[in-house]
N, CA, C and O of each residue as an XYZ file, in Angstrom:
396
protein
N     117.481     97.482     88.887
C     117.836     98.780     89.391
C     117.948     98.691     90.909
O     117.008     98.242     91.564
N     119.073     99.108     91.481
C     119.236     99.027     92.928
C     118.339    100.051     93.632
O     118.134    101.166     93.152
N     117.817     99.634     94.780
C     116.994    100.550     95.555
C     117.886    101.385     96.448
O     118.922    100.923     96.924
N     117.472    102.609     96.665
C     118.269    103.530     97.471
C     117.495    103.843     98.734
O     116.293    104.102     98.692
N     118.186    103.818     99.848
C     117.571    104.157    101.129
C     117.677    105.655    101.335
O     118.734    106.255    101.140
N     116.570    106.244    101.730
C     116.545    107.663    102.041
C     116.387    107.805    103.541
O     115.756    106.966    104.184
N     116.961    108.868    104.109
C     116.841    109.044    105.568
C     115.377    109.100    106.003
O     114.533    109.706    105.343
N     115.109    108.458    107.119
C     113.753    108.388    107.643
C     113.194    109.788    107.897
O     112.021    110.052    107.632
N     114.033    110.674    108.406
C     113.599    112.030    108.711
C     113.169    112.774    107.447
O     112.203    113.537    107.466
N     113.893    112.545    106.350
C     113.562    113.195    105.088
C     112.212    112.712    104.567
O     111.396    113.507    104.101
N     111.989    111.423    104.648
C     110.711    110.855    104.192
C     109.576    111.381    105.064
O     108.532    111.783    104.550
N     109.774    111.380    106.376
C     108.737    111.877    107.285
C     108.427    113.349    107.012
O     107.268    113.763    107.042
N     109.466    114.128    106.747
C     109.276    115.548    106.428
C     108.476    115.695    105.135
O     107.577    116.532    105.045
N     108.809    114.877    104.138
C     108.082    114.913    102.879
C     106.624    114.539    103.045
O     105.749    115.167    102.449
N     106.354    113.523    103.848
C     104.970    113.105    104.106
C     104.221    114.236    104.797
O     103.097    114.574    104.425
N     104.854    114.812    105.803
C     104.215    115.902    106.543
C     103.900    117.084    105.613
O     102.803    117.640    105.658
N     104.873    117.459    104.772
C     104.662    118.565    103.840
C     103.552    118.262    102.846
O     102.721    119.124    102.560
N     103.532    117.056    102.325
C     102.527    116.682    101.328
C     101.129    116.647    101.930
O     100.157    117.019    101.272
N     101.024    116.200    103.181
C      99.713    116.096    103.814
C      99.216    117.473    104.272
O      98.048    117.811    104.079
N     100.105    118.259    104.876
C      99.687    119.544    105.432
C      99.450    120.601    104.362
O      98.520    121.398    104.480
N     100.271    120.619    103.326
C     100.062    121.580    102.251
C      99.176    120.921    101.199
O      99.064    119.697    101.148
N      98.575    121.710    100.399
C      97.720    121.155     99.349
C      98.485    121.022     98.040
O      97.889    120.975     96.965
N      99.801    120.963     98.138
C     100.629    120.836     96.948
C     100.671    119.386     96.496
O     100.561    118.482     97.324
N     100.824    119.149     95.215
C     100.931    117.772     94.719
C     102.167    117.067     95.296
O     103.200    117.686     95.546
N     102.026    115.786     95.493
C     103.113    114.979     96.057
C     104.355    115.061     95.174
O     105.476    115.109     95.681
N     104.164    115.077     93.875
C     105.301    115.133     92.948
C     106.108    116.409     93.143
O     107.334    116.378     93.039
N     105.447    117.534     93.424
C     106.166    118.796     93.638
C     106.974    118.762     94.933
O     108.120    119.211     94.978
N     106.358    118.222     95.982
C     107.057    118.110     97.267
C     108.249    117.173     97.119
O     109.328    117.457     97.639
N     108.065    116.061     96.417
C     109.147    115.093     96.221
C     110.303    115.729     95.453
O     111.464    115.547     95.818
N     109.995    116.466     94.401
C     111.049    117.112     93.608
C     111.802    118.135     94.454
O     113.020    118.267     94.334
N     111.090    118.848     95.294
C     111.710    119.852     96.154
C     112.698    119.221     97.136
O     113.742    119.800     97.437
N     112.359    118.034     97.629
C     113.205    117.358     98.617
C     114.223    116.411     97.987
O     115.096    115.889     98.681
N     114.116    116.188     96.688
C     115.053    115.288     96.018
C     114.706    113.816     96.191
O     115.586    112.955     96.158
N     113.436    113.534     96.373
C     112.959    112.153     96.524
C     112.231    111.728     95.251
O     111.669    112.571     94.553
N     112.233    110.442     94.944
C     111.395    109.973     93.838
C     109.917    110.174     94.197
O     109.504    109.914     95.328
N     109.145    110.629     93.240
C     107.739    110.937     93.493
C     106.963    109.703     93.954
O     106.126    109.794     94.852
N     107.237    108.561     93.348
C     106.487    107.351     93.700
C     106.820    106.887     95.111
O     105.948    106.369     95.808
N     108.054    107.061     95.543
C     108.443    106.695     96.908
C     107.650    107.526     97.912
O     107.087    106.995     98.869
N     107.616    108.827     97.680
C     106.882    109.704     98.592
C     105.380    109.435     98.508
O     104.698    109.445     99.533
N     104.862    109.197     97.328
C     103.431    108.932     97.156
C     103.020    107.679     97.940
O     101.970    107.652     98.581
N     103.865    106.646     97.877
C     103.579    105.406     98.602
C     103.562    105.656    100.112
O     102.698    105.140    100.822
N     104.506    106.440    100.592
C     104.563    106.739    102.030
C     103.394    107.611    102.470
O     102.882    107.444    103.577
N     102.966    108.537    101.619
C     101.808    109.375    101.948
C     100.556    108.508    102.041
O      99.751    108.674    102.958
N     100.393    107.596    101.105
C      99.239    106.681    101.148
C      99.228    105.876    102.440
O      98.186    105.714    103.074
N     100.411    105.366    102.827
C     100.495    104.565    104.047
C     100.193    105.419    105.274
O      99.519    104.958    106.195
N     100.678    106.650    105.297
C     100.390    107.541    106.422
C      98.892    107.835    106.507
O      98.328    107.893    107.600
N      98.256    108.018    105.362
C      96.810    108.238    105.352
C      96.065    107.002    105.850
O      95.075    107.125    106.571
N      96.529    105.822    105.474
C      95.902    104.581    105.941
C      96.061    104.441    107.452
O      95.129    104.036    108.145
N      97.251    104.780    107.959
C      97.491    104.684    109.397
C      96.619    105.650    110.187
O      96.260    105.372    111.331
N      96.280    106.775    109.586
C      95.417    107.767    110.254
C      93.930    107.474    110.065
O      93.084    108.179    110.614
N      93.615    106.449    109.300
C      92.224    106.079    109.087
C      91.557    106.833    107.953
O      90.337    106.773    107.802
N      92.340    107.538    107.158
C      91.780    108.307    106.047
C      91.613    107.472    104.785
O      90.913    107.883    103.859
N      92.247    106.307    104.739
C      92.169    105.426    103.569
C      91.722    104.045    104.026
O      92.567    103.186    104.280
N      90.419    103.808    104.139
C      89.953    102.491    104.595
C      90.210    101.377    103.585
O      90.091    100.200    103.926
N      90.559    101.728    102.350
C      90.821    100.715    101.333
C      92.207    100.093    101.472
O      92.495     99.082    100.832
N      93.073    100.686    102.303
C      94.432    100.172    102.489
C      94.619     99.684    103.920
O      94.058    100.260    104.851
N      95.412     98.616    104.100
C      95.687     98.150    105.469
C      96.658     99.096    106.174
O      97.527     99.689    105.535
N      96.511     99.233    107.478
C      97.421    100.069    108.258
C      98.751     99.345    108.417
O      98.871     98.166    108.081
N      99.739    100.052    108.927
C     101.052     99.436    109.150
C     100.945     98.276    110.129
O     101.600     97.246    109.969
N     100.113     98.460    111.141
C      99.922     97.395    112.136
C      99.288     96.167    111.480
O      99.699     95.039    111.752
N      98.297     96.377    110.625
C      97.663     95.259    109.937
C      98.636     94.583    108.978
O      98.627     93.360    108.840
N      99.471     95.374    108.318
C     100.488     94.794    107.423
C     101.456     93.905    108.195
O     101.819     92.823    107.734
N     101.869     94.365    109.366
C     102.780     93.576    110.193
C     102.103     92.282    110.648
O     102.726     91.220    110.652
N     100.841     92.373    111.027
C     100.105     91.191    111.460
C      99.954     90.199    110.307
O     100.101     88.994    110.511
N      99.664     90.684    109.110
C      99.549     89.811    107.939
C     100.876     89.111    107.677
O     100.907     87.917    107.378
N     101.967     89.854    107.788
C     103.295     89.280    107.570
C     103.570     88.159    108.574
O     104.067     87.096    108.202
N     103.244     88.401    109.852
C     103.451     87.380    110.885
C     102.582     86.153    110.632
O     103.037     85.021    110.795
N     101.340     86.377    110.235
C     100.434     85.256    109.978
C     100.884     84.422    108.784
O     100.754     83.198    108.797
N     101.412     85.077    107.752
C     101.933     84.338    106.599
C     103.126     83.483    107.003
O     103.265     82.347    106.550
N     103.983     84.031    107.854
C     105.147     83.276    108.333
C     104.688     82.071    109.162
O     105.193     80.961    108.990
N     103.733     82.299    110.055
C     103.212     81.213    110.885
C     102.540     80.142    110.020
O     102.690     78.948    110.279
N     101.807     80.569    109.002
C     101.140     79.643    108.097
C     102.165     78.766    107.374
O     101.965     77.559    107.236
N     103.250     79.369    106.917
C     104.292     78.601    106.228
C     104.918     77.574    107.176
O     105.172     76.437    106.779
N     105.164     77.972    108.422
C     105.729     77.039    109.401
C     104.770     75.870    109.658
O     105.198     74.718    109.736
N     103.495     76.168    109.786
C     102.506     75.113    110.036
C     102.395     74.162    108.848
O     102.224     72.957    109.037
N     102.490     74.682    107.639
C     102.462     73.816    106.454
C     103.666     72.872    106.444
O     103.535     71.689    106.131
N     104.844     73.408    106.791
C     106.038     72.553    106.853
C     105.875     71.475    107.919
O     106.216     70.315    107.692
N     105.356     71.859    109.075
C     105.160     70.894    110.155
C     104.167     69.815    109.738
O     104.362     68.639    110.045
N     103.103     70.208    109.040
C     102.125     69.224    108.563
C     102.752     68.244    107.581
O     102.465     67.049    107.639
N     103.588     68.721    106.694
C     104.266     67.831    105.742
C     105.151     66.827    106.470
O     105.184     65.649    106.115
N     105.857     67.291    107.477
C     106.719     66.395    108.259
C     105.870     65.350    108.973
O     106.209     64.166    108.962
N     104.778     65.772    109.588
C     103.913     64.833    110.304
C     103.259     63.832    109.356
O     103.096     62.663    109.706
N     102.887     64.280    108.164
C     102.309     63.363    107.173
C     103.328     62.296    106.777
O     103.011     61.109    106.714
N     104.547     62.738    106.514
C     105.594     61.790    106.116
C     105.903     60.817    107.254
O     106.107     59.626    107.020
N     105.938     61.327    108.481
C     106.220     60.460    109.626
C     105.097     59.449    109.846
O     105.358     58.280    110.128
N     103.869     59.892    109.718
C     102.758     58.960    109.929
C     102.734     57.892    108.841
O     102.411     56.738    109.123
N     103.064     58.248    107.622
C     103.137     57.268    106.545
C     104.254     56.258    106.817
O     104.079     55.059    106.600
N     105.386     56.742    107.287
C     106.512     55.869    107.604
C     106.124     54.882    108.700
O     106.345     53.680    108.552
N     105.549     55.372    109.795
C     105.194     54.487    110.900
C     104.040     53.567    110.547
O     103.978     52.440    111.039
N     103.141     54.016    109.719
C     102.035     53.149    109.304
C     102.566     51.961    108.507
O     102.088     50.841    108.683
N     103.534     52.184    107.646
C     104.101     51.066    106.881
C     104.964     50.188    107.770
O     105.035     48.981    107.540
N     105.610     50.739    108.759
C     106.426     49.945    109.683
C     105.552     49.041    110.562
O     105.927     47.905    110.853
N     104.397     49.542    110.978
C     103.550     48.793    111.888
C     102.562     47.863    111.183
O     101.898     47.052    111.829
N     102.469     47.981    109.877
C     101.543     47.122    109.118
C     102.168     45.735    108.972
O     103.124     45.550    108.219
N     101.618     44.769    109.697
C     102.184     43.427    109.705
C     101.872     42.656    108.421
O     102.577     41.700    108.097
N     100.854     43.042    107.701
C     100.489     42.307    106.497
C     101.458     42.590    105.355
O     101.501     41.829    104.388
N     102.217     43.643    105.444
C     103.162     43.981    104.375
C     104.487     43.249    104.611
O     105.000     43.225    105.730
N     105.027     42.660    103.558
C     106.329     41.991    103.721
C     107.432     43.030    103.906
O     107.374     44.134    103.365
N     108.423     42.645    104.679
C     109.521     43.581    104.964
C     110.723     43.293    104.129
O     111.734     43.985    104.243
């Protein structure tokens, strides 16, 4: 199923309405024409960013985790290259091995 992008302003308005009013997220989503789960996910993230949901990482923490995973993958690739290079040079410099 293809994902659909909704305007940022519409999502922000939905989050604001859901947080400020005591109405269920599903009702606010239906009123704005958004999928309930999309709005629910954004409301949860907004609550995490405000410190109301300590069980979820904030947007800043999510971004940091993403960067660290990328850096970790790069370091693993570099280690594999260095391992292969050291093995190559070790066999080249080993005089006891026939060439």
